[in-house]
C-alpha positions in Angstrom: -131.5 122.9 26.2 -128.8 120.5 27.6 -128.5 120.4 31.4 -125.6 122.3 32.9 -122.6 120.1 33.8 -122.2 119.2 37.4 -119.2 121.1 38.7 -119.6 120.1 42.3 -120.5 123.6 43.3 -123.9 124.7 44.6 -125.7 126.8 42.0 -128.3 129.6 42.4 -131.9 128.5 42.5 -134.8 130.7 41.2 -135.9 131.3 44.8 -132.5 132.2 46.1 -132.6 134.2 49.3 -129.1 135.2 50.2 -125.4 135.1 49.7 -123.4 132.9 52.0 -119.8 131.7 52.3 -119.2 128.0 52.1 -116.6 126.2 54.2 -114.2 126.0 51.3 -114.5 129.8 50.7 -116.7 129.6 47.6 -119.6 132.0 47.4 -123.0 131.4 46.0 -126.7 132.0 46.4 -128.5 129.2 48.1 -132.2 128.2 48.2 -133.7 127.3 51.6 -133.6 123.6 50.5 -129.9 123.8 49.8 -129.2 125.6 53.1 -131.1 122.9 55.0 -129.2 120.1 53.3 -125.8 121.8 53.9 -126.8 122.6 57.5 -127.3 119.0 58.3 -124.3 117.5 56.5 -120.6 117.5 57.1 -120.1 120.7 55.1 -121.8 123.1 57.5 -121.8 126.8 56.8 -119.1 128.5 58.7 -120.7 131.9 58.6 -124.0 130.9 60.2 -124.9 131.7 63.8 -125.6 129.2 66.5 -129.0 129.3 68.4 -129.4 129.9 72.1 -132.7 128.6 73.3 -134.8 130.7 75.7 -135.3 127.7 77.9 -131.5 127.5 78.5 -131.5 131.1 79.5 -134.4 130.7 81.9 -132.7 127.6 83.5 -129.5 129.7 84.0 -131.6 132.3 85.9 -133.5 129.6 87.8 -130.2 128.1 89.2 -129.5 131.4 90.9 -133.0 132.0 92.2 -133.7 128.6 93.7 -131.1 128.7 96.5 -132.7 131.8 98.1 -136.2 130.3 97.9 -135.0 127.0 99.4 -133.2 128.9 102.2 -136.4 130.8 103.0 -138.5 127.7 102.9 -136.2 125.7 105.2 -135.8 128.6 107.6 -139.5 129.2 107.9 -140.3 125.5 108.2 -137.8 124.9 110.9 -139.0 128.0 112.9 -142.6 127.1 112.6 -142.0 123.6 113.9 -140.9 124.9 117.3 -143.5 124.4 120.1 -143.3 127.9 121.3 -146.5 130.0 121.1 -146.7 132.3 118.1 -144.1 130.3 116.3 -145.9 130.5 113.0 -145.8 134.3 113.0 -142.3 134.4 114.2 -141.1 132.1 111.5 -142.2 134.4 108.7 -139.5 136.5 107.1 -139.9 140.2 107.4 -139.8 142.6 104.4 -136.3 143.6 105.4 -135.1 140.1 105.5 -136.6 139.2 102.2 -135.2 142.3 100.6 -131.7 141.7 101.9 -131.5 138.0 100.9 -133.1 138.4 97.5 -131.1 141.6 96.7 -127.9 139.7 97.4 -129.2 136.9 95.1 -130.0 139.5 92.4 -126.5 141.1 92.6 -124.9 137.6 92.4 -126.9 136.9 89.3 -125.7 140.2 87.7 -122.1 139.3 88.5 -122.3 135.7 87.2 -124.2 136.7 84.1 -121.6 139.3 83.3 -118.8 136.7 83.7 -120.8 134.1 81.7 -121.4 136.5 78.8 -117.8 137.6 78.8 -116.7 134.0 78.3 -119.7 133.3 76.0 -118.8 136.2 73.7 -115.1 135.1 73.6 -116.3 131.7 72.6 -118.5 132.6 69.7 -117.2 136.1 68.8 -119.0 139.3 68.3 -121.4 140.8 65.9 -119.8 143.4 63.6 -116.5 141.5 63.9 -114.3 144.2 62.3 -114.7 146.3 65.4 -113.0 145.6 68.7 -115.1 145.7 71.9 -114.0 146.9 75.3 -115.5 144.0 77.2 -113.7 142.6 80.3 -112.3 139.1 80.3 -114.3 136.7 82.5 -111.3 135.9 84.7 -110.8 139.5 85.6 -114.4 140.0 86.9 -115.1 139.6 90.6 -117.1 141.0 93.5 -114.7 144.0 93.7 -115.5 144.8 90.0 -119.2 145.6 90.7 -120.1 149.2 90.6 -121.7 150.9 93.6 -124.5 152.1 91.4 -125.4 148.6 90.3 -125.5 147.4 94.0 -127.6 150.4 95.1 -130.0 150.0 92.2 -130.4 146.3 92.8 -131.1 146.8 96.5 -133.6 149.6 95.7 -135.4 147.5 93.1 -135.8 144.4 95.2 -136.7 146.3 98.3 -139.5 148.1 96.3 -140.8 144.7 95.1 -140.7 143.2 98.5 -142.7 146.1 99.9 -145.2 146.2 97.1 -145.8 142.4 97.4 -145.4 142.3 101.1 -148.6 140.3 101.6 -147.1 137.4 99.6 -143.6 137.2 100.9 -144.4 134.1 102.9 -144.0 130.6 101.4 -142.0 130.7 98.2 -143.8 129.3 95.2 -143.7 129.3 91.4 -146.7 128.4 89.3 -146.8 126.5 85.9 -148.3 129.6 84.3 -145.2 131.7 85.2 -143.9 131.8 81.6 -147.2 133.5 80.5 -147.1 135.9 83.4 -143.4 136.7 82.7 -144.1 137.6 79.1 -147.1 139.8 80.1 -145.3 141.6 82.9 -142.2 142.1 80.7 -144.2 143.7 77.9 -146.0 146.0 80.4 -142.6 147.0 81.9 -141.2 147.5 78.4 -143.9 150.1 77.6 -142.6 152.3 80.4 -139.0 151.6 79.5 -139.7 152.4 75.9 -141.3 155.7 76.8 -138.5 156.6 79.2 -135.8 155.6 76.6 -137.4 157.6 73.8 -137.6 160.6 76.2 -133.9 160.3 76.8 -133.3 160.7 73.1 -135.7 163.6 72.7 -135.3 167.3 73.4 -138.4 167.6 75.7 -136.3 167.7 78.8 -133.4 170.1 78.5 -130.1 168.4 79.1 -131.5 164.9 79.4 -130.4 163.8 75.9 -126.9 165.2 76.3 -126.6 163.4 79.6 -127.8 160.1 78.2 -125.6 160.3 75.2 -122.5 161.2 77.2 -123.2 158.5 79.8 -124.5 155.5 77.9 -123.5 156.0 74.2 -120.3 157.9 73.8 -118.7 155.9 76.6 -119.4 152.6 74.7 -117.6 153.6 71.5 -120.8 152.6 69.6 -120.7 148.9 70.8 -122.2 148.1 74.3 -121.1 145.4 76.7 -122.8 143.9 79.8 -120.3 145.5 82.1 -121.7 149.0 81.4 -124.6 148.0 83.7 -122.8 146.0 86.3 -119.2 147.2 86.3 -119.1 150.8 85.2 -120.1 154.1 86.8 -121.3 156.6 84.2 -122.4 160.2 84.3 -126.0 159.0 84.4 -125.4 156.4 87.1 -127.1 158.5 89.8 -130.4 158.1 87.8 -130.2 154.3 87.8 -131.8 153.7 91.2 -134.6 156.1 90.4 -135.2 154.4 87.1 -134.9 150.9 88.5 -137.6 151.6 91.2 -139.8 153.9 89.1 -140.2 151.7 86.0 -140.9 148.6 88.1 -143.4 150.4 90.4 -145.2 151.6 87.3 -145.3 148.1 85.8 -146.3 146.5 89.1 -149.1 149.0 89.6 -150.6 148.2 86.1 -150.0 144.5 86.5 -152.0 144.5 89.7 -155.1 145.1 87.7 -154.6 141.9 85.7 -156.9 139.2 87.3 -154.2 136.6 87.9 -152.2 135.7 91.0 -148.7 137.1 91.0 -146.7 137.2 94.2 -143.3 138.4 95.3 -141.4 135.2 94.4 -142.7 135.0 90.9 -142.1 138.7 90.4 -138.5 138.2 91.7 -137.8 135.4 89.2 -139.3 137.5 86.4 -137.1 140.5 87.4 -134.0 138.2 87.4 -134.8 137.0 84.0 -135.3 140.6 82.8 -131.8 141.4 84.2 -130.4 138.5 82.3 -132.1 139.6 79.1 -130.8 143.2 79.6 -127.2 142.0 80.0 -127.4 139.5 77.2 -128.7 142.1 74.7 -125.7 144.3 75.6 -123.3 141.4 75.0 -123.0 141.7 71.2 -122.4 137.9 71.1 -122.6 136.5 67.6 -125.4 134.1 68.5 -129.1 134.2 67.7 -131.4 134.1 70.7 -134.8 135.4 71.6 -135.3 137.3 74.8 -136.3 134.6 77.3 -138.7 136.9 79.1 -141.0 137.5 76.2 -140.4 134.4 74.1 -143.8 132.8 74.9 -145.9 135.7 73.6 -143.8 137.3 71.0 -141.5 134.5 69.9 -140.1 134.8 66.4 -140.7 131.4 64.9 -140.1 131.7 61.1 -140.3 128.7 58.8 -141.0 125.4 60.5 -138.4 123.6 58.5 -135.7 126.1 59.4 -136.6 126.6 63.0 -137.4 123.3 64.6 -137.0 124.6 68.2 -140.0 126.9 67.7 -142.6 124.8 65.9 -145.5 127.3 66.0 -146.4 129.2 62.8 -144.8 132.6 62.4 -147.1 135.4 63.8 -144.9 138.3 64.8 -141.4 139.7 64.6 -141.6 141.2 68.1 -138.7 139.3 69.6 -135.7 141.1 71.0 -132.1 140.0 70.5 -128.6 141.6 71.0 -128.3 142.8 67.4 -131.2 145.1 68.0 -129.4 146.7 70.9 -126.2 146.9 68.8 -128.0 148.8 66.0 -129.5 151.2 68.5 -126.1 152.1 70.0 -124.4 152.3 66.6 -127.1 154.7 65.2 -126.9 156.9 68.3 -123.2 157.8 67.7 -122.9 157.3 63.9 -122.3 160.2 61.6 -124.1 158.4 58.8 -127.5 159.5 59.9 -128.7 156.0 60.6 -132.3 155.5 61.8 -132.4 155.7 65.6 -134.5 152.7 66.6 -134.9 149.7 68.9 -135.7 151.5 72.1 -137.2 148.5 73.9 -135.4 146.4 76.4 -137.3 143.1 76.6 -139.1 143.0 73.2 -139.7 144.9 70.0 -143.5 145.1 70.6 -143.6 148.8 71.2 -140.9 149.5 68.6 -143.1 147.8 66.0 -146.2 149.6 67.2 -144.6 153.0 67.1 -142.5 152.4 64.0 -139.1 152.4 65.5 -137.9 148.9 64.5 -135.2 148.2 62.0 -134.2 145.1 60.0 -131.4 142.9 61.2 -128.2 142.4 59.2 -126.6 139.3 60.8 -129.3 137.6 62.9 -131.5 136.9 60.0 -133.5 133.7 59.6 -131.4 132.1 56.9 -128.2 133.0 58.7 -129.0 130.8 61.7 -127.8 127.3 62.1 -130.7 125.8 64.2 -128.9 122.5 64.6 -126.0 124.1 66.3 -126.7 125.1 70.0 -124.8 127.9 71.6 -124.0 125.5 74.5 -122.2 123.1 72.1 -118.5 123.3 71.4 -117.4 125.6 68.6 -117.0 123.4 65.4 -113.6 123.4 64.0 -114.7 125.1 60.8 -116.0 128.1 62.7 -112.8 128.7 64.8 -111.1 130.7 62.1 -114.2 132.9 61.2 
C-alpha cells in the first residue's frame, strides 16, 4: 500500500489519546509523541493549560509567614539581651501576643491571596469558559472588603493553635522535614473536613443540608470564587468560626500522637498553606496545579516524558486541584443529576477511598503544557482563547 501523501497536517496515530485544537484552528487526534513535539516547538497548542508548581505556591505563602517569625525572633533576642534579671522569661512572647501577631499575618495572607488569584484568573481565564463568574477584580479588593466572619474565624483558628502548642511558641523555627509533616497533617485534617462536608450534604441533621446549599452553593451560581471565603458573609457564616476551630483541634489532637516534633510555627505555616490551597481551589483558574499542602505524599505525577516537573513514577491520583472543586459546586446545583463528589479540601485521598471522586474534564494529563509555567507571560497564541 502506497504511503499517504504528506499534507502538512498531523494525522491520527493508532494510540491516539484525545482531540485537541491546533493553533491554526485545525482539529485532529494526536499521539503523546506528537503532542510532545508540538509542545516544544513554535506551534504550541493554544488549548492546553499552563502548570503552576507547588513549590511556587509554597514560596508565595512563605513570603507572608517569614516577616512575623523574624519580628518575633528579633523582639525576643533584643529583650533577652538586656542585663535585667529574669530577662529571658520576660522576652518570651505570650500566647496572646503570638495569637494577635500571627492572626494578623493569616488575615493579610487571605487578603493578598484573594487579590493574587483575582489577577491570576483574569490572566489565564477560567475553567468552563462559557460561564461568567462573579469574582471581584483585584484592584477593587482591600482591607475594607474583608468579611467580619473571615476575620473572626482567622483569629479563633490561630488563637486555638497558639494555645494548643503553647509550649513551643518560643523561638521560631522550621525544619527540613516540614513538607512531609505538612502533607501528613493536611491529610489528617482533610479526613475531618471530608466527614463534615459530607454531613452537610446528607439528611442526618435536619436543616443542615438546606442551610449549606443556600449559603455556599446557591449563592455561587454553581461556580465558586475565593471571595466567598474572605469577602462574603453567607447564611452559614456563623458556623465558620466553630468549624475553623473544631476541625483543626481534631486534627491537632490526632497529629499529637504522631512521634515527630511539630511546634506552633510549623503548624502556622502549614495552616497558611492550607488557606492558600482552599482559596486556590475556589478560583476556577484555567491552570493545572496540585494542592501544595499534599503534593509530597499524593502528588499526581503521570508520564515522566509529559510531566518533567514531577519525575517520580505515577502512584496515585489523590491530588487536589480547582477543577475538582468546580465539579463539586456544579453537581450540587445542577438539574442534570450529576454525581455529587469531591468533598475533600486539601486532597482527593478520602474521596478516592470512599468512592466520591470524579474524572476531570479539562485538567487532564494530555491537556497540560508542562513547559509553560503559570508565572510566565501569556503567549500570544493563547490570548484569544
